Structure formats: C-alpha cells, structure tokens
C-alpha positions in Angstrom: -11.0 -9.6 -5.6 -12.5 -13.0 -5.8 -10.5 -16.3 -5.3 -11.3 -19.7 -5.5 -11.3 -22.0 -2.0 -13.4 -24.1 -0.6 -15.5 -23.5 2.1 -13.4 -24.2 5.7 -12.3 -23.0 8.8 -8.4 -23.4 7.9 -6.6 -23.3 5.0 -2.9 -24.6 4.4 0.1 -22.8 2.4 -0.3 -24.8 -0.5 -4.0 -23.7 -1.6 -3.8 -20.5 -0.5 -0.3 -20.0 -2.9 -2.8 -21.8 -5.5 -5.6 -19.3 -5.0 -4.0 -16.2 -5.0 -1.0 -17.8 -7.7 1.5 -16.7 -5.5 4.9 -18.9 -4.8 4.1 -20.7 -1.2 8.0 -18.3 -0.2 6.5 -15.3 -0.9 3.9 -15.9 1.5 6.3 -17.0 4.1 8.0 -13.7 3.1 4.9 -11.2 3.5 4.2 -13.0 7.2 7.5 -11.8 8.0 6.9 -8.5 7.0 3.5 -8.0 7.7 2.2 -8.2 11.5 -1.2 -8.2 10.5 -0.4 -11.5 8.8 -0.1 -14.3 11.1 -1.3 -17.9 10.3 -1.5 -20.5 13.1 1.1 -22.9 13.1 0.4 -27.0 13.9 3.0 -28.4 16.0 4.8 -29.4 13.1 5.2 -26.0 11.7 2.6 -26.2 9.2 0.6 -23.1 8.7 -3.0 -23.0 8.4 -5.1 -19.5 7.3 -8.6 -18.7 8.5 -10.8 -16.5 7.2 -9.4 -13.4 8.7 -5.6 -14.1 7.1 -7.1 -14.6 4.3 -9.0 -10.8 4.0 -5.5 -9.5 5.5 -3.6 -11.6 2.5 -6.3 -10.1 0.4 -5.3 -6.6 1.7 -1.7 -7.0 1.3 -2.0 -8.6 -2.1 -4.3 -5.5 -3.5 -1.8 -3.1 -2.2 1.5 -4.8 -3.7 0.4 -6.9 -6.6 -2.5 -4.5 -8.1 -1.6 -1.3 -6.9 2.3 -1.4 -7.1 3.2 -0.3 -3.4 6.4 -1.3 -2.3 6.6 -3.5 1.0 7.1 0.0 3.0 4.4 1.6 1.3 2.2 -1.0 1.8 3.0 -1.3 5.4 2.7 2.4 5.7 -0.9 2.1 4.1 -2.0 -0.4 6.6 -1.0 1.1 9.7 -2.8 4.7 8.6 -6.0 2.6 7.7 -6.0 0.5 11.0 -5.5 4.1 12.7 -8.8 5.6 10.8 -10.2 2.2 11.8 -9.8 2.1 15.6 -11.0 6.2 15.4 -14.3 5.0 14.0 -14.6 2.8 16.5 -14.2 4.9 19.1 -16.4 7.4 17.3 -19.0 4.9 17.3 -18.7 3.7 20.7 -19.2 7.7 22.0 -22.3 7.7 19.5 -23.8 4.5 21.4 -23.2 6.1 24.3 -24.6 9.5 23.7 -27.8 8.1 22.3 -28.2 5.7 25.4 -27.8 9.2 27.8 -30.6 10.6 25.4 -33.1 8.1 25.8 -32.6 8.2 29.5 -33.3 11.9 29.5 
C-alpha cells in the first residue's frame, strides 16, 4: 500500500487520517484495540506517529479494510504473524551461532 506523506520523523493524527482516508476517531479506536499501534503523545496529549506506527497502521488497514477481517480476526492474525517472526528470528540467531562454531572448527 502506498500512502502519500512527506518525509518526517513524526506525523500528527490529521496527517495520518488524511493519508489513509480515515476518520481520526477510527485511528484512536484502533489504538485501543491493537497493542502494536502505540503512537507517542506529547504533554498536551497530541499523538505523534513515527515510521513504525505507520507500518503497523498499514498492516491493520490491510487486514480490516482491504482483506475484510473483523477486529478479532485481525488481532488473531497479528498474534500468529508475530509468533512466526519471533521463531524466524530465533532460528536466524541459531544459524548464526552454528556458522560461527563451524568457522572455529
């Protein structure tokens, strides 16, 4: 999914809602529903989204709006995907350690 945002470190909720063509209230709702979506907040409570938040929003948007998942279905999909990522990272670490052992032999 391609979104049209200028290159910045942080974006406010208005910029994000315009880029995704969503209401700001829906973004605030998604923050409550999905743990992976957690933008920083200023002292005044203004939300500041970074690039990681935007990538997570793309995932959520894709599951809910494009693929038609329910909120619960999207949560479950994100859980299984995060478990797969953890397993792959552990396997890569094991592979790296085994390669180092092989070099030492």
